[in-house]
C-alpha positions in Angstrom: -31.3 22.0 -34.1 -29.1 22.9 -31.2 -25.9 25.0 -31.7 -22.8 22.8 -31.3 -20.6 25.7 -30.2 -21.6 25.6 -26.5 -21.2 21.8 -26.5 -17.7 22.0 -27.8 -16.7 24.9 -25.5 -18.2 23.0 -22.5 -16.3 19.8 -23.5 -13.0 21.7 -23.9 -13.5 23.4 -20.5 -14.2 20.1 -18.8 -11.1 18.5 -20.4 -8.9 21.5 -19.5 -10.0 21.3 -15.8 -9.5 17.6 -15.6 -6.0 18.0 -17.2 -5.2 20.7 -14.6 -6.4 18.5 -11.7 -3.9 15.7 -12.6 -1.1 18.0 -13.9 -1.0 20.1 -10.8 -1.4 17.2 -8.4 2.4 16.8 -8.2 5.5 18.8 -9.3 6.1 18.3 -13.0 9.5 19.8 -13.0 12.5 18.9 -10.9 16.1 20.0 -10.9 17.9 18.3 -13.7 21.1 19.8 -12.4 22.0 20.3 -8.8 19.8 22.8 -7.0 21.2 25.3 -4.5 22.4 23.7 -1.3 19.7 25.6 0.6 16.9 23.6 -1.2 15.8 20.0 -1.6 17.5 18.5 -4.7 15.8 15.6 -6.4 19.1 15.0 -8.3 21.1 14.7 -5.0 18.4 12.4 -3.6 18.6 10.2 -6.6 22.3 9.7 -6.0 21.4 8.3 -2.5 18.9 6.0 -4.1 21.5 4.9 -6.6 24.1 4.1 -3.9 21.6 2.1 -1.9 20.2 0.0 -4.7 23.2 -1.5 -6.5 22.1 -4.9 -5.3 19.1 -6.3 -3.3 19.6 -5.6 0.4 17.0 -7.7 2.2 17.6 -8.7 5.8 20.3 -11.4 6.0 21.9 -10.5 2.6 25.5 -9.4 2.3 24.5 -6.0 0.9 22.1 -5.3 3.7 25.0 -4.6 6.0 26.8 -2.6 3.3 23.7 -0.3 3.0 23.5 0.1 6.8 27.2 1.2 6.8 26.6 3.6 3.9 23.7 5.3 5.7 25.6 5.7 8.9 28.4 7.4 6.9 26.0 9.7 5.1 24.5 10.9 8.3 27.9 11.4 9.9 29.0 13.4 6.8 26.1 15.8 7.7 27.7 16.2 11.1 25.2 14.1 13.0 26.2 11.5 15.5 24.7 8.1 14.8 23.9 5.0 16.9 22.7 1.5 16.3 19.9 -0.4 18.0 20.0 -4.2 17.6 17.8 -6.9 19.0 15.3 -9.6 18.4 11.6 -8.9 18.1 8.6 -11.2 17.4 5.5 -9.6 16.1 1.9 -10.7 16.7 1.9 -12.7 13.5 4.9 -14.7 14.6 7.6 -13.0 12.6 10.9 -13.2 14.4 14.1 -11.4 13.3 17.1 -9.6 14.6 16.8 -6.0 13.5 19.4 -3.3 13.2 18.0 0.2 13.4 20.0 3.3 12.4 19.4 6.3 14.7 20.5 9.9 15.0 19.3 12.9 16.9 19.5 16.7 16.2 19.0 18.5 19.5 16.6 21.4 19.7 16.6 24.5 21.9 13.4 24.0 23.8 12.0 20.5 23.1 8.3 20.0 23.5 8.3 16.5 22.0 10.6 15.0 19.4 9.8 15.0 15.7 10.7 11.6 14.3 11.6 11.2 10.6 11.1 7.6 9.6 11.8 5.3 6.7 13.0 1.7 6.4 16.2 0.7 4.6 15.6 -3.0 4.0 14.3 -4.3 0.7 11.8 -7.0 0.1 13.1 -10.6 0.3 12.3 -13.6 -2.0 11.9 -11.5 -5.2 15.3 -9.9 -5.0 14.0 -6.3 -5.1 16.5 -3.5 -5.2 14.2 -1.4 -3.2 14.6 1.9 -5.1 11.1 3.1 -4.5 10.4 0.9 -1.5 12.1 2.4 0.4 15.4 4.0 -0.7 13.2 6.9 -2.0 12.0 7.5 1.5 15.5 7.3 3.0 16.8 9.7 0.3 14.0 12.1 0.9 14.9 12.4 4.6 18.7 12.6 4.1 18.4 15.3 1.4 15.9 17.4 3.4 17.9 17.1 6.6 21.0 18.2 4.7 19.2 21.3 3.4 17.7 21.9 6.9 21.2 21.9 8.5 22.8 23.9 5.7 20.2 26.7 6.3 21.0 26.6 10.0 17.2 26.5 10.5 16.4 27.4 14.1 14.3 24.8 15.8 12.9 24.1 19.3 12.2 20.4 19.0 14.6 17.5 18.9 14.6 15.8 15.5 15.1 12.0 15.6 16.1 10.2 12.4 15.2 6.5 12.3 16.0 4.3 9.4 14.2 1.2 10.6 15.1 -2.4 9.7 13.0 -5.5 8.8 9.9 -3.5 7.8 9.3 -5.8 4.9 9.3 -8.8 7.2 6.9 -7.7 9.8 7.6 -4.1 10.9 10.1 -5.6 13.4 12.6 -2.7 13.4 9.8 -0.2 14.3 8.6 -2.6 16.9 12.1 -2.8 18.4 12.3 1.0 18.6 8.8 1.6 20.0 9.0 -1.1 22.7 12.7 -1.0 23.7 14.4 2.4 22.9 14.2 5.2 25.5 13.8 7.8 22.7 10.4 6.3 21.8 8.8 8.0 24.8 10.1 11.4 23.6 8.3 11.2 20.2 5.3 13.5 19.7 4.9 13.1 15.9 6.1 10.8 13.2 6.6 11.6 9.5 6.9 8.3 7.6 8.0 8.1 3.9 7.0 5.0 2.0 6.1 3.7 -1.5 3.8 1.0 -2.9 4.8 1.5 -6.5 7.3 3.4 -8.6 5.4 6.4 -9.8 2.5 8.7 -9.3 1.6 11.4 -6.8 2.5 10.9 -3.1 -0.6 10.6 -1.0 -0.7 11.8 2.6 -2.4 9.3 5.0 -2.6 10.4 8.7 -2.8 7.7 11.3 -4.6 8.7 14.5 -5.8 6.7 17.5 -8.7 9.1 18.3 -10.0 12.2 16.5 -8.0 13.8 13.7 -8.9 17.5 14.1 -5.6 18.7 15.6 -3.6 16.6 13.1 -5.6 18.1 10.2 -4.9 21.6 11.5 -1.2 20.8 12.0 -0.9 19.6 8.5 -2.6 22.7 7.2 -0.2 24.9 9.1 2.7 23.1 7.5 1.7 24.6 4.1 2.8 21.7 1.9 2.9 22.9 -1.8 1.3 19.9 -3.4 -1.0 18.2 -0.9 -2.8 15.1 -2.2 -5.1 13.6 0.4 -8.6 13.1 1.6 -10.3 11.7 4.7 -11.8 8.8 2.7 -8.4 7.4 1.8 -7.4 6.4 5.3 -10.8 4.6 5.7 -10.0 2.6 2.5 -6.4 2.1 3.6 -7.5 0.5 6.9 -9.5 -2.1 4.9 -6.5 -3.2 2.9 -3.9 -5.9 4.0 -1.2 -3.2 4.2 0.6 -1.8 7.2 3.6 0.5 7.6 6.1 1.1 10.4 3.8 4.0 11.4 1.1 1.4 12.3 3.3 0.2 15.2 3.9 3.7 16.5 0.1 4.3 16.5 -1.0 1.0 18.0 1.8 0.1 20.4 3.3 3.5 21.1 0.1 5.6 20.9 2.1 8.0 18.7 0.4 9.7 15.8 1.9 10.5 12.5 1.6 11.1 8.8 2.4 8.6 6.0 3.5 9.8 2.6 3.5 7.3 -0.2 3.2 7.1 -3.9 1.3 4.0 -5.2 1.2 4.1 -9.0 3.4 1.7 -11.0 2.2 -0.9 -8.5 3.5 -3.7 -10.8 7.0 -2.8 -9.7 6.3 -3.1 -6.0 8.4 -5.8 -4.2 9.8 -7.0 -7.5 13.3 -7.1 -9.0 12.1 -4.2 -11.2 12.1 -1.8 -8.3 15.3 -0.2 -9.5 16.5 3.3 -10.0 15.7 3.3 -13.7 12.0 2.7 -12.9 11.6 5.2 -10.1 9.8 8.3 -11.4 11.9 11.3 -10.3 8.7 13.4 -10.1 7.4 11.1 -7.4 10.6 11.5 -5.4 10.4 15.3 -6.0 6.8 15.2 -4.6 8.0 13.5 -1.4 10.6 16.3 -1.1 7.9 19.0 -1.4 6.1 17.5 1.6 9.1 17.2 4.0 10.9 20.5 3.1 8.2 22.8 4.6 6.9 20.3 7.2 10.3 19.7 8.7 10.7 23.4 9.4 7.2 23.7 10.7 7.0 20.7 13.1 10.6 21.3 14.3 9.1 24.4 15.9 5.5 23.4 16.6 4.2 22.3 20.0 4.0 18.5 19.7 3.0 17.8 23.2 -0.6 16.9 22.4 -1.9 16.3 18.9 -4.7 14.0 20.2 -8.3 15.2 19.8 -11.7 13.9 20.4 -13.0 15.7 17.3 -12.8 14.6 13.7 -12.7 16.6 10.5 -13.5 15.9 6.9 -10.6 16.9 4.7 -9.7 16.9 1.0 -7.2 18.5 -1.3 -7.7 20.5 -4.5 -4.9 21.8 -6.7 -2.6 23.9 -4.4 -5.0 23.7 -1.5 -6.1 21.6 1.4 -9.7 22.1 2.8 -11.4 20.7 5.9 -14.4 21.1 8.1 -15.9 19.3 11.2 -17.8 16.0 11.0 -20.6 17.9 12.6 -21.2 19.7 9.4 -21.9 16.6 7.3 -25.5 15.9 8.2 -26.6 19.5 8.1 -25.0 19.8 4.6 -27.0 16.7 3.5 -30.2 18.3 4.9 -29.5 21.5 3.0 -29.0 19.4 -0.1 -32.3 17.8 0.3 -33.9 21.2 1.0 -32.4 22.8 -2.1 -33.4 20.0 -4.4 -37.0 19.9 -3.1 -37.3 23.7 -3.2 -36.1 23.9 -6.8 -38.3 21.0 -7.8 -41.3 22.7 -6.2 -40.5 26.1 -7.9 -39.7 24.4 -11.2 -43.0 22.6 -11.3 -44.8 25.8 -10.3 -43.2 27.6 -13.2 -43.8 24.6 -15.5 -40.2 24.2 -16.4 -40.1 20.9 -14.6 -42.7 18.1 -15.0 -43.2 15.3 -12.6 -43.6 12.6 -15.3 -40.4 13.7 -16.9 -38.7 13.8 -13.5 -39.8 10.2 -12.9 -38.7 9.1 -16.3 -35.2 10.5 -15.4 -34.6 7.4 -13.4 -34.7 5.2 -16.5 -31.5 6.5 -18.2 -29.8 6.8 -14.7 -30.5 3.2 -13.8 -29.9 2.0 -17.3 -26.5 3.6 -17.6 -25.5 2.5 -14.1 -26.4 -1.1 -14.6 -25.2 -1.3 -18.2 -21.8 0.3 -17.6 -21.3 -1.7 -14.4 -22.1 -5.0 -16.1 -20.2 -4.3 -19.3 -17.1 -3.4 -17.3 -17.4 -6.3 -14.9 -18.0 -8.9 -17.6 -15.5 -7.2 -19.9 -12.7 -7.4 -17.5 -13.5 -11.1 -16.7 -13.4 -11.8 -20.5 -10.1 -10.0 -20.8 -8.7 -12.2 -18.0 -9.7 -15.3 -20.0 -8.3 -13.9 -23.2 -5.1 -12.8 -21.5 -4.6 -15.5 -18.8 -1.0 -14.2 -18.2 -2.5 -11.2 -16.4 -3.2 -13.5 -13.5 0.6 -14.0 -13.1 0.8 -10.4 -11.9 -0.3 -10.8 -8.3 -0.6 -7.0 -7.7 -3.8 -7.0 -9.7 -2.6 -4.1 -11.9 -1.1 -4.9 -15.3 1.6 -3.0 -17.1 -1.1 -1.7 -19.5 -3.5 -1.1 -16.7 -3.9 2.6 -17.3 -5.0 1.9 -20.9 -7.8 -0.3 -19.5 -8.9 2.4 -17.1 -9.2 4.9 -19.9 -10.8 2.4 -22.2 -13.5 1.4 -19.8 -14.1 5.0 -18.8 -14.5 6.0 -22.5 -16.9 3.0 -23.0 -18.9 4.1 -20.0 -19.2 7.7 -21.4 -20.4 6.2 -24.7 -23.1 4.3 -22.8 -24.1 7.4 -20.9 -24.5 9.5 -24.0 -26.5 6.7 -25.6 -28.9 6.5 -22.7 -29.3 10.3 -22.4 -30.3 11.0 -26.0 -33.2 13.4 -26.0 -32.9 15.0 -29.4 -35.8 17.4 -30.2 -36.8 18.1 -26.6 -36.1 21.4 -24.8 -33.8 21.2 -21.8 -34.7 17.6 -20.9 -31.5 17.3 -18.9 -33.0 19.5 -16.1 -35.9 17.1 -15.5 -33.5 14.2 -15.7 -31.2 16.0 -13.2 -33.5 15.3 -10.2 -32.9 11.5 -10.3 -29.1 11.5 -9.8 -29.4 14.3 -7.2 -31.7 12.2 -5.1 -29.5 9.1 -5.6 -26.4 11.2 -4.5 -28.3 12.5 -1.5 -29.2 9.0 -0.4 -25.6 8.0 -0.8 -24.6 10.9 1.4 -27.0 9.9 4.1 -25.3 6.5 4.2 -22.0 8.3 4.3 -23.0 10.5 7.1 -24.1 7.5 9.1 -21.4 4.9 8.2 -18.5 6.5 6.5 -18.1 10.2 7.6 -14.6 10.4 6.2 -16.3 10.6 2.7 -18.4 13.5 3.9 -16.8 15.9 1.3 -18.8 14.1 -1.4 -21.8 16.3 -0.6 -20.0 19.3 -2.0 -20.4 18.3 -5.7 -24.0 17.5 -5.0 -24.7 21.0 -3.6 -22.9 22.5 -6.6 -24.9 20.6 -9.1 -28.1 21.4 -7.2 -27.2 25.1 -7.8 -27.0 24.4 -11.6 -30.6 23.2 -11.4 -31.6 26.1 -9.2 -30.2 28.7 -11.6 -32.1 27.2 -14.5 -35.3 27.0 -12.5 -35.1 30.6 -11.4 -34.0 32.1 -14.7 -35.3 29.4 -17.2 -31.9 29.7 -18.9 -28.9 27.4 -18.9 -25.5 29.1 -19.3 -22.7 26.8 -20.3 -20.0 29.0 -18.6 -21.8 29.1 -15.2 -22.5 25.4 -15.4 -18.8 24.9 -16.2 -17.8 26.8 -13.1 -20.3 24.9 -10.9 -18.9 21.6 -12.4 -15.5 22.3 -10.9 -16.2 20.7 -7.5 -17.2 17.5 -9.2 -14.1 17.6 -11.4 -11.8 18.4 -8.5 -13.2 16.0 -6.0 -14.8 13.0 -7.8 -12.9 12.6 -11.0 -9.5 11.7 -9.3 -11.2 8.8 -7.6 -12.1 7.4 -11.0 -8.4 6.7 -11.7 -7.2 6.3 -8.1 -9.6 3.4 -7.2 -8.3 0.8 -9.7 -4.7 2.0 -9.1 -5.1 1.6 -5.4 -7.4 -1.5 -5.3 -6.5 -3.3 -8.5 -8.2 -3.6 -11.9 -10.8 -6.0 -10.4 -12.5 -2.8 -9.1 -12.9 -1.4 -12.7 -16.7 -1.9 -12.5 -16.6 0.5 -9.5 -14.8 3.0 -11.7 -17.5 2.6 -14.3 -20.3 3.2 -11.8 -18.5 6.3 -10.4 -18.0 7.6 -13.9 -21.8 7.4 -14.5 -22.5 9.1 -11.1 -20.1 11.9 -12.0 -21.6 12.2 -15.6 -25.1 12.5 -14.2 -24.1 15.3 -11.7 -22.9 17.2 -14.8 -26.1 16.6 -16.8 -26.7 20.4 -17.2 -23.4 20.3 -19.3 -23.4 16.9 -21.0 -27.2 16.6 -21.3 -27.3 19.8 -23.3 -24.9 18.5 -26.0 -26.4 18.3 -29.4 -26.1 15.0 -31.4 -25.4 12.8 -28.4 -25.4 9.8 -30.7 -22.3 11.2 -32.4 -20.7 11.8 -29.0 -21.5 8.3 -28.0 -19.9 7.0 -31.2 -16.8 9.1 -30.7 -16.2 7.8 -27.1 -16.9 4.2 -28.3 -14.3 4.6 -31.0 -11.9 6.1 -28.5 -12.5 3.1 -26.2 -11.9 0.7 -29.1 -8.6 2.5 -29.9 -7.5 2.2 -26.2 -8.3 -1.5 -26.1 -6.2 -2.0 -29.2 -3.4 0.0 -27.5 -3.7 -2.2 -24.4 -3.5 -5.3 -26.6 -0.3 -4.0 -28.2 1.2 -3.5 -24.7 0.1 -6.9 -23.4 3.4 -8.7 -24.3 6.1 -9.1 -21.7 9.4 -7.3 -22.2 12.3 -6.1 -20.1 11.0 -3.7 -17.5 7.5 -5.2 -18.0 8.5 -8.7 -17.2 6.5 -11.9 -16.6 6.7 -13.1 -12.9 7.4 -16.8 -12.5 8.4 -19.0 -9.6 10.4 -22.2 -8.8 11.4 -23.8 -5.6 13.1 -27.1 -4.7 11.5 -29.0 -1.8 13.2 -31.8 0.0 11.2 -33.9 2.4 13.9 -35.0 4.8 11.7 -37.6 6.5 10.4 -39.3 3.3 13.7 -38.6 1.4 11.7 -37.4 -1.6 12.2 -34.1 -3.6 10.0 -32.0 -5.8 10.2 -29.0 -8.0 7.2 -26.7 -7.3 5.7 -23.4 -8.5 3.0 -21.0 -7.6 2.3 -20.1 -11.3 -1.0 -20.6 -12.9 0.4 -20.3 -16.4 3.7 -22.1 -16.9 6.2 -20.7 -19.3 9.2 -22.1 -21.1 11.5 -21.6 -18.0 9.3 -23.3 -15.5 8.4 -26.1 -17.9 12.1 -26.9 -18.1 11.8 -28.2 -14.6 8.1 -29.2 -14.2 7.6 -30.6 -17.7 4.7 -30.2 -20.1 2.3 -32.1 -17.8 3.2 -31.5 -14.2 1.1 -32.8 -11.3 -1.1 -30.7 -9.1 0.9 -29.1 -6.2 -2.0 -29.4 -3.8 -0.3 -32.1 -1.6 2.5 -29.7 -0.9 0.2 -27.1 0.6 0.1 -28.5 4.1 1.9 -26.1 6.5 1.0 -23.3 4.1 3.5 -20.4 4.1 2.2 -16.9 4.4 1.6 -15.0 1.1 0.0 -11.6 0.9 -2.4 -12.8 -1.8 -2.9 -16.3 -0.5 -0.8 -18.0 -3.2 -0.3 -21.8 -3.0 1.7 -24.3 -4.9 -0.1 -25.0 -8.2 2.1 -27.6 -9.8 4.9 -29.9 -8.9 7.2 -32.6 -10.4 9.7 -35.1 -9.1 13.2 -33.7 -8.6 16.5 -35.5 -7.8 17.3 -35.9 -4.1 20.3 -33.7 -3.3 22.7 -34.1 -0.3 21.7 -31.0 1.5 22.8 -30.5 5.1 19.9 -30.7 7.4 19.7 -28.6 10.6 20.7 -29.9 14.0 17.7 -30.2 16.3 18.5 -30.3 20.0 16.0 -30.8 22.8 17.7 -28.9 25.6 14.8 -29.4 28.0 11.9 -31.9 28.1 10.5 -32.1 31.6 7.2 -32.4 33.4 6.2 -29.6 35.8 2.7 -30.1 37.3 0.2 -30.5 34.4 2.6 -29.0 31.9 5.5 -30.4 29.8 8.2 -27.8 29.4 10.4 -27.7 26.3 13.5 -25.9 25.2 14.6 -26.6 21.7 17.5 -25.3 19.7 17.6 -25.6 15.8 21.0 -24.9 14.3 21.5 -24.5 10.6 24.3 -26.5 8.9 24.2 -24.5 5.7 23.6 -20.9 4.8 19.9 -20.4 5.7 17.6 -17.4 5.4 14.3 -18.5 6.9 12.7 -21.0 9.3 9.0 -21.6 9.5 7.6 -23.7 12.4 4.1 -25.3 12.4 2.0 -26.8 15.2 0.1 -29.7 13.6 -2.3 -31.2 16.1 -4.2 -28.2 17.6 -2.7 -28.4 21.0 -2.4 -25.3 23.1 1.2 -23.9 23.2 1.8 -21.6 26.2 4.5 -19.1 27.1 6.0 -19.2 23.7 9.5 -17.6 23.6 11.8 -17.5 20.6 15.4 -16.4 20.8 14.7 -14.8 24.2 11.6 -12.7 23.2 7.9 -12.9 23.5 5.6 -11.5 20.8 4.7 -7.8 20.7 1.0 -7.9 21.1 -0.1 -4.7 19.4 -2.9 -6.6 17.6 -3.2 -10.1 19.1 -1.5 -12.6 21.4 0.8 -15.4 20.2 1.8 -16.4 23.7 -1.0 -19.0 23.8 -1.6 -20.5 20.3 -3.4 -23.6 19.2 -2.7 -24.4 15.6 -1.1 -23.4 12.3 2.1 -21.5 11.9 3.9 -20.7 15.1 6.5 -18.4 13.7 8.6 -17.3 10.7 12.2 -16.7 11.7 14.4 -14.7 9.2 17.9 -15.7 9.9 20.8 -13.2 10.2 24.4 -14.5 10.3 23.1 -18.1 10.6 22.2 -17.6 14.2 20.2 -20.6 15.5 16.6 -20.6 16.6 16.0 -21.4 20.3 12.5 -22.0 21.5 11.0 -22.2 25.0 7.3 -23.2 25.6 5.0 -25.6 27.4 2.1 -27.9 26.4 -0.4 -29.8 28.4 1.2 -32.9 29.9 -1.3 -35.3 28.4 -0.7 -34.0 24.8 1.9 -35.1 22.3 4.2 -32.5 20.6 3.9 -32.5 16.8 5.9 -29.7 15.1 6.9 -29.4 11.5 10.0 -27.4 10.4 10.5 -25.7 7.0 14.1 -24.5 6.5 14.7 -22.2 3.4 17.6 -20.7 1.7 17.2 -18.1 -1.0 20.0 -19.5 -3.2 18.4 -21.8 -5.7 19.8 -19.8 -8.6 23.4 -19.8 -7.3 23.6 -23.0 -5.2 26.4 -25.2 -6.4 24.3 -28.4 -6.0 22.0 -27.1 -8.8 22.5 -25.8 -12.3 19.5 -23.6 -12.8 19.1 -21.8 -16.2 19.0 -18.0 -15.7 15.6 -16.4 -16.4 15.1 -14.7 -19.8 15.3 -10.9 -19.8 11.5 -10.7 -19.9 11.1 -12.7 -16.7 11.4 -11.8 -13.0 10.9 -13.8 -9.7 7.3 -13.7 -8.5 7.0 -11.4 -5.5 5.1 -12.0 -2.2 6.0 -15.7 -2.1 8.9 -17.8 -1.0 10.7 -18.0 -4.3 14.0 -19.2 -5.8 14.5 -21.2 -2.6 16.0 -24.5 -1.5 13.6 -25.9 1.1 13.9 -28.7 3.6 10.8 -30.0 5.3 10.9 -32.3 8.3 9.4 -33.2 11.7 10.9 -31.7 14.8 12.2 -34.8 16.5 14.2 -35.3 19.7 17.9 -36.0 19.3 20.3 -37.6 21.7 21.9 -34.2 22.5 22.6 -33.3 26.1 19.8 -31.5 28.0 22.5 -29.6 29.9 23.4 -27.3 27.1 23.3 -23.6 27.9 20.8 -21.2 26.1 22.2 -19.2 23.3 19.7 -16.4 23.5 18.5 -14.4 26.4 15.7 -11.9 26.8 16.5 -8.3 26.0 15.5 -5.4 28.0 16.3 -1.7 27.7 18.4 0.3 30.2 19.3 3.8 29.1 20.7 3.5 25.5 22.4 0.1 26.1 20.9 -3.3 25.7 21.3 -5.6 28.7 20.2 -9.2 28.9 18.6 -11.5 31.5 18.3 -15.2 31.3 15.1 -16.3 29.6 15.1 -19.8 31.0 14.7 -19.9 34.8 
């Protein structure tokens, strides 16, 4: 019978290392009282967050202007002169808004290129988010670090530009306004952007580059951040997601590179009314501060003239460290891995410590555990969604008890692994079984080298595990302590992904977490495979999994701070003079049933002219509603003339009530040319809206009830057919309605047009004069002042 002592010691060692990996990923302590003025203070930064997040401050809201004035005053209190940049922009997706950027500059002594500190100050619309994490935390990080920087009288060569951008949540419009129209944009050599996509967790660094990343990697290393958390695979994954930040505009339109810093855990708070100070983890804010405090000093004195490179590097972080090497090393490292495994297999067979039949049999538990764990987790999550249908109401894809499910399925996967790798009575069977996962990992790394080189660091754990095999083959002994040391690369590099993948990509990816757990387990077979009584270990992890599922069940109910999202809108068809209540919810609750009834109709007929939603949400149910006397917009055809083979239009749409948003749709697939809205064309850093055939033309977020003025042309032989959707975000407070307040355990559904009073109608000619003057004119930049030229010739 095997001695259980090495098994227990090995297990405790692995647990201790894993605990250290996550514990030292971010600062665990932060100043509970005010830190010295010479240092970054989380407490002082939290005061800035508190001041910014008293109320929602989305573009067009009253508090949006109050926050803008507060930030200007805060910068001025630091002795920095501020300026405003205002103007309309229309992005490639047709988002039109008048943005107000807040700017300041700290002059350097010998500027190479300017360092730009960037964060946005608007909060998400529709869901009435207070924006504590996204992105008051980023603004506060910059203000507090700049305060410490100035207090220390830090000598610096480069100019430091501070940009608190506007309308990021709508379409990156504020950043687009700066990059395309402000003269300072051409001075910028590097951007440090602070963001959040949740309310907790470590802050990840994502660098955005147009070409190679080698110089950017070296620059970040030189900055000596204390708690770096990043790897070159993360940006590859990030680019696949439907997420952009202001830094995307700088990279694509301005050809300016930069670093994103963002925490992503607590994703369920993202863009919701729960994004308040009370839910922001101070440790995440402190982590942001540990990045900027050293990097600001470094980049303020570094040469920022040319951070472009034709070379790429693999990079990854370990506790208190950041490592990198050239892409050119990836394939040789994979070849070395193959060479080591084949060499040790040849020597082992020659010494009769490895047998080919046992090596081949090693593929059975490997494939068995991979397939079983993947299927059990995939089917298990699907069954849970059926058992808890309310989970589908959380569009983020990560439930409030999501961490419990991660740990439960990982524990269940470990139980499956121990069950498949039972070899009681055999001597060192794990070493024969080790060949199969090593070959599988090497095949994975060949694919990585050819298709996803950013993940090239995954060869390091394979090489380390190959050495475990080699030491056994050469000495015919297996030492638990040496194996533990050689397990560190797997624990440092692979284990964090087991948790990060479902946090970043949603619980739908839990089956991938299970597969990655099996792949990590099998790399550590010299440790786990040597455990005595694997059946007992399997039972222990199964019971642990069961306990975690019970814990998740107990946390499945909604409560304040862990609220149920729901949605309701009032839609008036001004042409048909009919009105409806509508919702995006799949599972109706007592609040929505109060308006839609117990048996509402399908909302499918309302899904023409579909409004944009990050997750493709559509109206699910509707019910008849009373027709209210809501003031419709005034639609004026200021121009309707023939010119050659084109018909030229200029249309003005003026609201007659407090309005927040206009959406305009082209219904009959005709080509619309030279599309100009409120004096501006689209910024084409991804595609071109100037000639568009169908679907949504634009979404205009209204500030100060300014009208929408359009100029475009269509083929002379075609008929204009446009639909207008006018929305106000005031359903809950509108005097024409008497809406019952939500219960404390409910919040407005994010990512959709919610709590809105909507008018839908055709854009029809009216008898207004065609001689009216244009309200808006196209903006250009001259020095620091905005001048205008007529947009209609």
